[in-house]
mmCIF file of the C-alpha atoms, coordinates in Angstrom:
data_MODEL
# 
_entry.id   MODEL 
# 
loop_
_atom_site.group_PDB 
_atom_site.id 
_atom_site.type_symbol 
_atom_site.label_atom_id 
_atom_site.label_alt_id 
_atom_site.label_comp_id 
_atom_site.label_asym_id 
_atom_site.label_entity_id 
_atom_site.label_seq_id 
_atom_site.pdbx_PDB_ins_code 
_atom_site.Cartn_x 
_atom_site.Cartn_y 
_atom_site.Cartn_z 
_atom_site.occupancy 
_atom_site.B_iso_or_equiv 
_atom_site.pdbx_formal_charge 
_atom_site.auth_seq_id 
_atom_site.auth_comp_id 
_atom_site.auth_asym_id 
_atom_site.auth_atom_id 
_atom_site.pdbx_PDB_model_num 
ATOM 1   C CA . MET A 1 1   ? -7.180 8.873  -9.121  1.00 0.00 ? 1   MET A CA 1 
ATOM 2   C CA . ARG A 1 2   ? -5.503 12.705 -10.089 1.00 0.00 ? 2   ARG A CA 1 
ATOM 3   C CA . ASN A 1 3   ? -1.642 11.272 -10.550 1.00 0.00 ? 3   ASN A CA 1 
ATOM 4   C CA . ILE A 1 4   ? 0.106  7.969  -9.224  1.00 0.00 ? 4   ILE A CA 1 
ATOM 5   C CA . TYR A 1 5   ? 3.882  9.740  -8.308  1.00 0.00 ? 5   TYR A CA 1 
ATOM 6   C CA . LEU A 1 6   ? 6.957  7.152  -7.996  1.00 0.00 ? 6   LEU A CA 1 
ATOM 7   C CA . VAL A 1 7   ? 9.398  7.112  -5.740  1.00 0.00 ? 7   VAL A CA 1 
ATOM 8   C CA . GLY A 1 8   ? 12.767 5.945  -4.446  1.00 0.00 ? 8   GLY A CA 1 
ATOM 9   C CA . PHE A 1 9   ? 16.270 5.802  -5.084  1.00 0.00 ? 9   PHE A CA 1 
ATOM 10  C CA . MET A 1 10  ? 17.825 5.742  -8.018  1.00 0.00 ? 10  MET A CA 1 
ATOM 11  C CA . GLY A 1 11  ? 17.972 2.280  -9.857  1.00 0.00 ? 11  GLY A CA 1 
ATOM 12  C CA . THR A 1 12  ? 14.914 1.182  -8.675  1.00 0.00 ? 12  THR A CA 1 
ATOM 13  C CA . GLY A 1 13  ? 12.797 1.601  -12.130 1.00 0.00 ? 13  GLY A CA 1 
ATOM 14  C CA . LYS A 1 14  ? 10.909 4.890  -11.496 1.00 0.00 ? 14  LYS A CA 1 
ATOM 15  C CA . SER A 1 15  ? 11.801 6.138  -15.168 1.00 0.00 ? 15  SER A CA 1 
ATOM 16  C CA . SER A 1 16  ? 11.056 2.919  -17.094 1.00 0.00 ? 16  SER A CA 1 
ATOM 17  C CA . THR A 1 17  ? 8.702  1.575  -14.894 1.00 0.00 ? 17  THR A CA 1 
ATOM 18  C CA . GLY A 1 18  ? 6.462  4.898  -15.218 1.00 0.00 ? 18  GLY A CA 1 
ATOM 19  C CA . ARG A 1 19  ? 6.281  4.947  -18.815 1.00 0.00 ? 19  ARG A CA 1 
ATOM 20  C CA . GLU A 1 20  ? 4.962  1.643  -18.755 1.00 0.00 ? 20  GLU A CA 1 
ATOM 21  C CA . LEU A 1 21  ? 2.528  2.001  -16.225 1.00 0.00 ? 21  LEU A CA 1 
ATOM 22  C CA . ALA A 1 22  ? 1.268  5.302  -17.767 1.00 0.00 ? 22  ALA A CA 1 
ATOM 23  C CA . ARG A 1 23  ? 1.083  3.301  -21.027 1.00 0.00 ? 23  ARG A CA 1 
ATOM 24  C CA . ARG A 1 24  ? -1.320 0.833  -19.332 1.00 0.00 ? 24  ARG A CA 1 
ATOM 25  C CA . LEU A 1 25  ? -3.390 3.186  -17.777 1.00 0.00 ? 25  LEU A CA 1 
ATOM 26  C CA . LYS A 1 26  ? -3.438 5.648  -20.219 1.00 0.00 ? 26  LYS A CA 1 
ATOM 27  C CA . TYR A 1 27  ? -2.111 8.488  -18.566 1.00 0.00 ? 27  TYR A CA 1 
ATOM 28  C CA . ARG A 1 28  ? 0.786  11.379 -19.904 1.00 0.00 ? 28  ARG A CA 1 
ATOM 29  C CA . PHE A 1 29  ? 3.770  10.107 -18.742 1.00 0.00 ? 29  PHE A CA 1 
ATOM 30  C CA . ALA A 1 30  ? 6.110  12.174 -16.759 1.00 0.00 ? 30  ALA A CA 1 
ATOM 31  C CA . ASP A 1 31  ? 10.053 11.949 -16.096 1.00 0.00 ? 31  ASP A CA 1 
ATOM 32  C CA . LEU A 1 32  ? 11.013 15.251 -13.927 1.00 0.00 ? 32  LEU A CA 1 
ATOM 33  C CA . ASP A 1 33  ? 14.866 14.780 -14.408 1.00 0.00 ? 33  ASP A CA 1 
ATOM 34  C CA . GLU A 1 34  ? 13.860 15.097 -18.189 1.00 0.00 ? 34  GLU A CA 1 
ATOM 35  C CA . LEU A 1 35  ? 11.644 18.016 -17.271 1.00 0.00 ? 35  LEU A CA 1 
ATOM 36  C CA . ILE A 1 36  ? 14.734 19.895 -15.732 1.00 0.00 ? 36  ILE A CA 1 
ATOM 37  C CA . GLU A 1 37  ? 17.331 19.146 -18.032 1.00 0.00 ? 37  GLU A CA 1 
ATOM 38  C CA . LEU A 1 38  ? 14.680 20.058 -21.149 1.00 0.00 ? 38  LEU A CA 1 
ATOM 39  C CA . ARG A 1 39  ? 14.417 23.670 -19.176 1.00 0.00 ? 39  ARG A CA 1 
ATOM 40  C CA . GLU A 1 40  ? 17.620 23.898 -18.059 1.00 0.00 ? 40  GLU A CA 1 
ATOM 41  C CA . LYS A 1 41  ? 18.839 23.032 -21.686 1.00 0.00 ? 41  LYS A CA 1 
ATOM 42  C CA . SER A 1 42  ? 21.869 20.716 -19.606 1.00 0.00 ? 42  SER A CA 1 
ATOM 43  C CA . SER A 1 43  ? 22.267 17.978 -17.891 1.00 0.00 ? 43  SER A CA 1 
ATOM 44  C CA . ILE A 1 44  ? 21.520 16.143 -14.551 1.00 0.00 ? 44  ILE A CA 1 
ATOM 45  C CA . PRO A 1 45  ? 25.605 16.371 -13.439 1.00 0.00 ? 45  PRO A CA 1 
ATOM 46  C CA . ASP A 1 46  ? 26.196 19.472 -15.529 1.00 0.00 ? 46  ASP A CA 1 
ATOM 47  C CA . ILE A 1 47  ? 23.471 21.827 -13.202 1.00 0.00 ? 47  ILE A CA 1 
ATOM 48  C CA . PHE A 1 48  ? 25.357 19.422 -10.317 1.00 0.00 ? 48  PHE A CA 1 
ATOM 49  C CA . ALA A 1 49  ? 28.521 20.435 -10.862 1.00 0.00 ? 49  ALA A CA 1 
ATOM 50  C CA . LYS A 1 50  ? 27.593 24.061 -12.144 1.00 0.00 ? 50  LYS A CA 1 
ATOM 51  C CA . LYS A 1 51  ? 25.038 25.843 -10.051 1.00 0.00 ? 51  LYS A CA 1 
ATOM 52  C CA . GLY A 1 52  ? 25.182 22.611 -6.738  1.00 0.00 ? 52  GLY A CA 1 
ATOM 53  C CA . GLU A 1 53  ? 22.516 20.673 -5.679  1.00 0.00 ? 53  GLU A CA 1 
ATOM 54  C CA . PRO A 1 54  ? 19.771 23.278 -3.758  1.00 0.00 ? 54  PRO A CA 1 
ATOM 55  C CA . TYR A 1 55  ? 19.890 25.178 -6.897  1.00 0.00 ? 55  TYR A CA 1 
ATOM 56  C CA . PHE A 1 56  ? 18.417 21.498 -8.890  1.00 0.00 ? 56  PHE A CA 1 
ATOM 57  C CA . ARG A 1 57  ? 16.285 20.392 -5.630  1.00 0.00 ? 57  ARG A CA 1 
ATOM 58  C CA . CYS A 1 58  ? 14.731 23.952 -5.952  1.00 0.00 ? 58  CYS A CA 1 
ATOM 59  C CA . LEU A 1 59  ? 14.315 23.479 -9.473  1.00 0.00 ? 59  LEU A CA 1 
ATOM 60  C CA . GLU A 1 60  ? 13.019 19.906 -8.779  1.00 0.00 ? 60  GLU A CA 1 
ATOM 61  C CA . LYS A 1 61  ? 10.170 21.710 -6.133  1.00 0.00 ? 61  LYS A CA 1 
ATOM 62  C CA . GLN A 1 62  ? 8.779  23.729 -9.270  1.00 0.00 ? 62  GLN A CA 1 
ATOM 63  C CA . ILE A 1 63  ? 8.359  21.576 -11.940 1.00 0.00 ? 63  ILE A CA 1 
ATOM 64  C CA . LEU A 1 64  ? 6.632  18.727 -9.502  1.00 0.00 ? 64  LEU A CA 1 
ATOM 65  C CA . LYS A 1 65  ? 4.135  21.998 -8.406  1.00 0.00 ? 65  LYS A CA 1 
ATOM 66  C CA . GLU A 1 66  ? 3.989  22.615 -12.518 1.00 0.00 ? 66  GLU A CA 1 
ATOM 67  C CA . VAL A 1 67  ? 2.903  18.791 -13.628 1.00 0.00 ? 67  VAL A CA 1 
ATOM 68  C CA . SER A 1 68  ? 0.994  18.306 -9.740  1.00 0.00 ? 68  SER A CA 1 
ATOM 69  C CA . ALA A 1 69  ? -1.426 20.968 -11.315 1.00 0.00 ? 69  ALA A CA 1 
ATOM 70  C CA . GLN A 1 70  ? -2.558 19.068 -13.935 1.00 0.00 ? 70  GLN A CA 1 
ATOM 71  C CA . ASP A 1 71  ? -4.264 14.942 -13.440 1.00 0.00 ? 71  ASP A CA 1 
ATOM 72  C CA . GLY A 1 72  ? -3.915 11.899 -14.676 1.00 0.00 ? 72  GLY A CA 1 
ATOM 73  C CA . PHE A 1 73  ? -0.215 11.666 -15.008 1.00 0.00 ? 73  PHE A CA 1 
ATOM 74  C CA . VAL A 1 74  ? 2.319  9.278  -14.009 1.00 0.00 ? 74  VAL A CA 1 
ATOM 75  C CA . VAL A 1 75  ? 5.268  11.297 -12.471 1.00 0.00 ? 75  VAL A CA 1 
ATOM 76  C CA . ALA A 1 76  ? 9.050  9.534  -12.304 1.00 0.00 ? 76  ALA A CA 1 
ATOM 77  C CA . CYS A 1 77  ? 10.424 11.391 -9.538  1.00 0.00 ? 77  CYS A CA 1 
ATOM 78  C CA . GLY A 1 78  ? 14.386 12.420 -9.004  1.00 0.00 ? 78  GLY A CA 1 
ATOM 79  C CA . GLY A 1 79  ? 15.133 10.030 -6.076  1.00 0.00 ? 79  GLY A CA 1 
ATOM 80  C CA . GLY A 1 80  ? 16.042 13.060 -3.875  1.00 0.00 ? 80  GLY A CA 1 
ATOM 81  C CA . ILE A 1 81  ? 12.490 14.378 -3.724  1.00 0.00 ? 81  ILE A CA 1 
ATOM 82  C CA . VAL A 1 82  ? 11.076 12.855 -0.716  1.00 0.00 ? 82  VAL A CA 1 
ATOM 83  C CA . THR A 1 83  ? 13.178 14.703 1.338   1.00 0.00 ? 83  THR A CA 1 
ATOM 84  C CA . ASN A 1 84  ? 11.688 17.828 1.227   1.00 0.00 ? 84  ASN A CA 1 
ATOM 85  C CA . VAL A 1 85  ? 8.647  17.861 3.348   1.00 0.00 ? 85  VAL A CA 1 
ATOM 86  C CA . GLU A 1 86  ? 6.629  20.359 0.936   1.00 0.00 ? 86  GLU A CA 1 
ATOM 87  C CA . ASN A 1 87  ? 7.402  18.132 -2.017  1.00 0.00 ? 87  ASN A CA 1 
ATOM 88  C CA . ILE A 1 88  ? 5.647  15.264 -0.187  1.00 0.00 ? 88  ILE A CA 1 
ATOM 89  C CA . ARG A 1 89  ? 2.509  17.069 0.256   1.00 0.00 ? 89  ARG A CA 1 
ATOM 90  C CA . VAL A 1 90  ? 2.476  18.151 -3.043  1.00 0.00 ? 90  VAL A CA 1 
ATOM 91  C CA . MET A 1 91  ? 2.182  15.159 -3.822  1.00 0.00 ? 91  MET A CA 1 
ATOM 92  C CA . LYS A 1 92  ? 0.088  13.429 -1.788  1.00 0.00 ? 92  LYS A CA 1 
ATOM 93  C CA . GLU A 1 93  ? -2.489 16.312 -2.467  1.00 0.00 ? 93  GLU A CA 1 
ATOM 94  C CA . SER A 1 94  ? -2.944 15.325 -5.621  1.00 0.00 ? 94  SER A CA 1 
ATOM 95  C CA . GLY A 1 95  ? -2.516 12.032 -6.237  1.00 0.00 ? 95  GLY A CA 1 
ATOM 96  C CA . LYS A 1 96  ? -0.632 8.561  -4.485  1.00 0.00 ? 96  LYS A CA 1 
ATOM 97  C CA . ILE A 1 97  ? 2.721  8.087  -4.019  1.00 0.00 ? 97  ILE A CA 1 
ATOM 98  C CA . VAL A 1 98  ? 4.289  4.636  -4.871  1.00 0.00 ? 98  VAL A CA 1 
ATOM 99  C CA . CYS A 1 99  ? 7.992  3.944  -3.261  1.00 0.00 ? 99  CYS A CA 1 
ATOM 100 C CA . LEU A 1 100 ? 9.804  1.493  -5.633  1.00 0.00 ? 100 LEU A CA 1 
ATOM 101 C CA . THR A 1 101 ? 12.557 -0.130 -3.782  1.00 0.00 ? 101 THR A CA 1 
ATOM 102 C CA . ALA A 1 102 ? 15.301 -2.272 -4.166  1.00 0.00 ? 102 ALA A CA 1 
ATOM 103 C CA . SER A 1 103 ? 18.253 -4.639 -2.861  1.00 0.00 ? 103 SER A CA 1 
ATOM 104 C CA . VAL A 1 104 ? 21.745 -2.886 -2.284  1.00 0.00 ? 104 VAL A CA 1 
ATOM 105 C CA . ASP A 1 105 ? 22.892 -5.144 -5.068  1.00 0.00 ? 105 ASP A CA 1 
ATOM 106 C CA . ALA A 1 106 ? 20.030 -4.630 -7.628  1.00 0.00 ? 106 ALA A CA 1 
ATOM 107 C CA . ILE A 1 107 ? 20.945 -0.948 -7.668  1.00 0.00 ? 107 ILE A CA 1 
ATOM 108 C CA . LEU A 1 108 ? 24.377 -1.749 -7.900  1.00 0.00 ? 108 LEU A CA 1 
ATOM 109 C CA . GLU A 1 109 ? 23.857 -3.385 -10.826 1.00 0.00 ? 109 GLU A CA 1 
ATOM 110 C CA . ARG A 1 110 ? 21.431 -1.317 -12.668 1.00 0.00 ? 110 ARG A CA 1 
ATOM 111 C CA . ILE A 1 111 ? 23.521 1.840  -12.141 1.00 0.00 ? 111 ILE A CA 1 
ATOM 112 C CA . LYS A 1 112 ? 26.795 0.403  -12.574 1.00 0.00 ? 112 LYS A CA 1 
ATOM 113 C CA . GLY A 1 113 ? 28.733 2.282  -15.347 1.00 0.00 ? 113 GLY A CA 1 
ATOM 114 C CA . CYS A 1 114 ? 26.307 4.794  -15.347 1.00 0.00 ? 114 CYS A CA 1 
ATOM 115 C CA . THR A 1 115 ? 27.862 8.807  -15.363 1.00 0.00 ? 115 THR A CA 1 
ATOM 116 C CA . HIS A 1 116 ? 25.251 10.317 -14.866 1.00 0.00 ? 116 HIS A CA 1 
ATOM 117 C CA . ARG A 1 117 ? 24.165 10.104 -11.262 1.00 0.00 ? 117 ARG A CA 1 
ATOM 118 C CA . PRO A 1 118 ? 25.779 12.509 -9.388  1.00 0.00 ? 118 PRO A CA 1 
ATOM 119 C CA . LEU A 1 119 ? 25.955 11.742 -5.761  1.00 0.00 ? 119 LEU A CA 1 
ATOM 120 C CA . LEU A 1 120 ? 27.275 8.136  -6.890  1.00 0.00 ? 120 LEU A CA 1 
ATOM 121 C CA . GLN A 1 121 ? 30.530 9.681  -7.962  1.00 0.00 ? 121 GLN A CA 1 
ATOM 122 C CA . VAL A 1 122 ? 32.815 8.660  -5.251  1.00 0.00 ? 122 VAL A CA 1 
ATOM 123 C CA . GLU A 1 123 ? 35.366 5.793  -4.388  1.00 0.00 ? 123 GLU A CA 1 
ATOM 124 C CA . ASP A 1 124 ? 32.751 2.998  -3.236  1.00 0.00 ? 124 ASP A CA 1 
ATOM 125 C CA . PRO A 1 125 ? 29.398 3.272  -4.673  1.00 0.00 ? 125 PRO A CA 1 
ATOM 126 C CA . LYS A 1 126 ? 28.112 0.193  -2.639  1.00 0.00 ? 126 LYS A CA 1 
ATOM 127 C CA . SER A 1 127 ? 28.906 2.444  0.891   1.00 0.00 ? 127 SER A CA 1 
ATOM 128 C CA . GLU A 1 128 ? 27.258 4.931  -0.717  1.00 0.00 ? 128 GLU A CA 1 
ATOM 129 C CA . ILE A 1 129 ? 24.553 3.680  -1.842  1.00 0.00 ? 129 ILE A CA 1 
ATOM 130 C CA . GLU A 1 130 ? 23.394 2.066  1.393   1.00 0.00 ? 130 GLU A CA 1 
ATOM 131 C CA . ARG A 1 131 ? 24.224 5.791  3.507   1.00 0.00 ? 131 ARG A CA 1 
ATOM 132 C CA . LEU A 1 132 ? 21.752 7.159  1.364   1.00 0.00 ? 132 LEU A CA 1 
ATOM 133 C CA . LEU A 1 133 ? 19.277 4.787  1.689   1.00 0.00 ? 133 LEU A CA 1 
ATOM 134 C CA . LYS A 1 134 ? 19.568 4.937  5.775   1.00 0.00 ? 134 LYS A CA 1 
ATOM 135 C CA . LEU A 1 135 ? 18.367 8.411  5.470   1.00 0.00 ? 135 LEU A CA 1 
ATOM 136 C CA . ARG A 1 136 ? 16.551 8.555  2.859   1.00 0.00 ? 136 ARG A CA 1 
ATOM 137 C CA . GLU A 1 137 ? 15.102 5.801  5.009   1.00 0.00 ? 137 GLU A CA 1 
ATOM 138 C CA . PRO A 1 138 ? 12.292 8.118  6.509   1.00 0.00 ? 138 PRO A CA 1 
ATOM 139 C CA . PHE A 1 139 ? 10.652 9.879  3.877   1.00 0.00 ? 139 PHE A CA 1 
ATOM 140 C CA . TYR A 1 140 ? 10.944 7.228  1.741   1.00 0.00 ? 140 TYR A CA 1 
ATOM 141 C CA . ALA A 1 141 ? 8.097  5.789  4.243   1.00 0.00 ? 141 ALA A CA 1 
ATOM 142 C CA . ASN A 1 142 ? 5.630  8.440  3.515   1.00 0.00 ? 142 ASN A CA 1 
ATOM 143 C CA . ALA A 1 143 ? 4.963  6.750  0.531   1.00 0.00 ? 143 ALA A CA 1 
ATOM 144 C CA . ASP A 1 144 ? 1.010  5.344  -0.066  1.00 0.00 ? 144 ASP A CA 1 
ATOM 145 C CA . ARG A 1 145 ? 2.511  1.970  -1.080  1.00 0.00 ? 145 ARG A CA 1 
ATOM 146 C CA . MET A 1 146 ? 5.983  0.529  -1.904  1.00 0.00 ? 146 MET A CA 1 
ATOM 147 C CA . VAL A 1 147 ? 6.454  -2.079 -4.328  1.00 0.00 ? 147 VAL A CA 1 
ATOM 148 C CA . ASP A 1 148 ? 10.564 -4.272 -4.019  1.00 0.00 ? 148 ASP A CA 1 
ATOM 149 C CA . THR A 1 149 ? 11.187 -4.201 -8.112  1.00 0.00 ? 149 THR A CA 1 
ATOM 150 C CA . THR A 1 150 ? 14.229 -6.215 -7.095  1.00 0.00 ? 150 THR A CA 1 
ATOM 151 C CA . GLY A 1 151 ? 13.871 -9.403 -9.818  1.00 0.00 ? 151 GLY A CA 1 
ATOM 152 C CA . LEU A 1 152 ? 11.254 -7.743 -11.288 1.00 0.00 ? 152 LEU A CA 1 
ATOM 153 C CA . SER A 1 153 ? 10.824 -7.219 -14.948 1.00 0.00 ? 153 SER A CA 1 
ATOM 154 C CA . VAL A 1 154 ? 9.885  -3.329 -16.214 1.00 0.00 ? 154 VAL A CA 1 
ATOM 155 C CA . GLN A 1 155 ? 6.226  -5.211 -17.030 1.00 0.00 ? 155 GLN A CA 1 
ATOM 156 C CA . GLU A 1 156 ? 5.458  -7.090 -13.645 1.00 0.00 ? 156 GLU A CA 1 
ATOM 157 C CA . THR A 1 157 ? 6.614  -3.641 -11.719 1.00 0.00 ? 157 THR A CA 1 
ATOM 158 C CA . ALA A 1 158 ? 3.861  -2.022 -13.563 1.00 0.00 ? 158 ALA A CA 1 
ATOM 159 C CA . LEU A 1 159 ? 1.461  -4.993 -12.666 1.00 0.00 ? 159 LEU A CA 1 
ATOM 160 C CA . ARG A 1 160 ? 2.572  -4.974 -9.096  1.00 0.00 ? 160 ARG A CA 1 
ATOM 161 C CA . ILE A 1 161 ? 2.139  -1.039 -8.271  1.00 0.00 ? 161 ILE A CA 1 
ATOM 162 C CA . GLU A 1 162 ? -1.421 -1.649 -10.611 1.00 0.00 ? 162 GLU A CA 1 
ATOM 163 C CA . ALA A 1 163 ? -1.666 -4.813 -8.143  1.00 0.00 ? 163 ALA A CA 1 
ATOM 164 C CA . VAL A 1 164 ? -1.051 -2.389 -4.535  1.00 0.00 ? 164 VAL A CA 1 
ATOM 165 C CA . MET A 1 165 ? -2.847 0.620  -6.026  1.00 0.00 ? 165 MET A CA 1 
ATOM 166 C CA . ARG A 1 166 ? -6.270 -0.844 -5.646  1.00 0.00 ? 166 ARG A CA 1 
ATOM 167 C CA . ASP A 1 167 ? -5.659 -2.894 -2.808  1.00 0.00 ? 167 ASP A CA 1 
ATOM 168 C CA . LYS A 1 168 ? -5.809 0.671  -0.801  1.00 0.00 ? 168 LYS A CA 1 
# 
């Protein structure tokens, strides 16, 4: 397999699971948000605040194309990457997409206290999570596989992904 793209909402475990999965499969690991921060020499919240979400999404698309041109990566993607159909096409042409899911309460628990989540710096984060999940649901449905990470450790999630990838 060329690449494995982990998509899903923030707090579903894409980065931590991606590192573990890459280690287990002897793949390289790439976190698109980290690559964006390195390229911009700025944090994601700063990019959103100073240049806006459209600028961020453009960078995300560009870096995805660069990574997808190579093989043997587990790629942790930003939560909103799937809202662009071109990004979905690029991922499907260069690998498999696994969508990580979790319950709203699990997501809330995992991200509470995080100040680096620009989309959740709102008065009612739970309602915002529910709203964004509903909005992104049709996009997440484009994944080749779905894995619910609620109640799973990083290692258990990586094992589950390996299992569902074998069950083609």
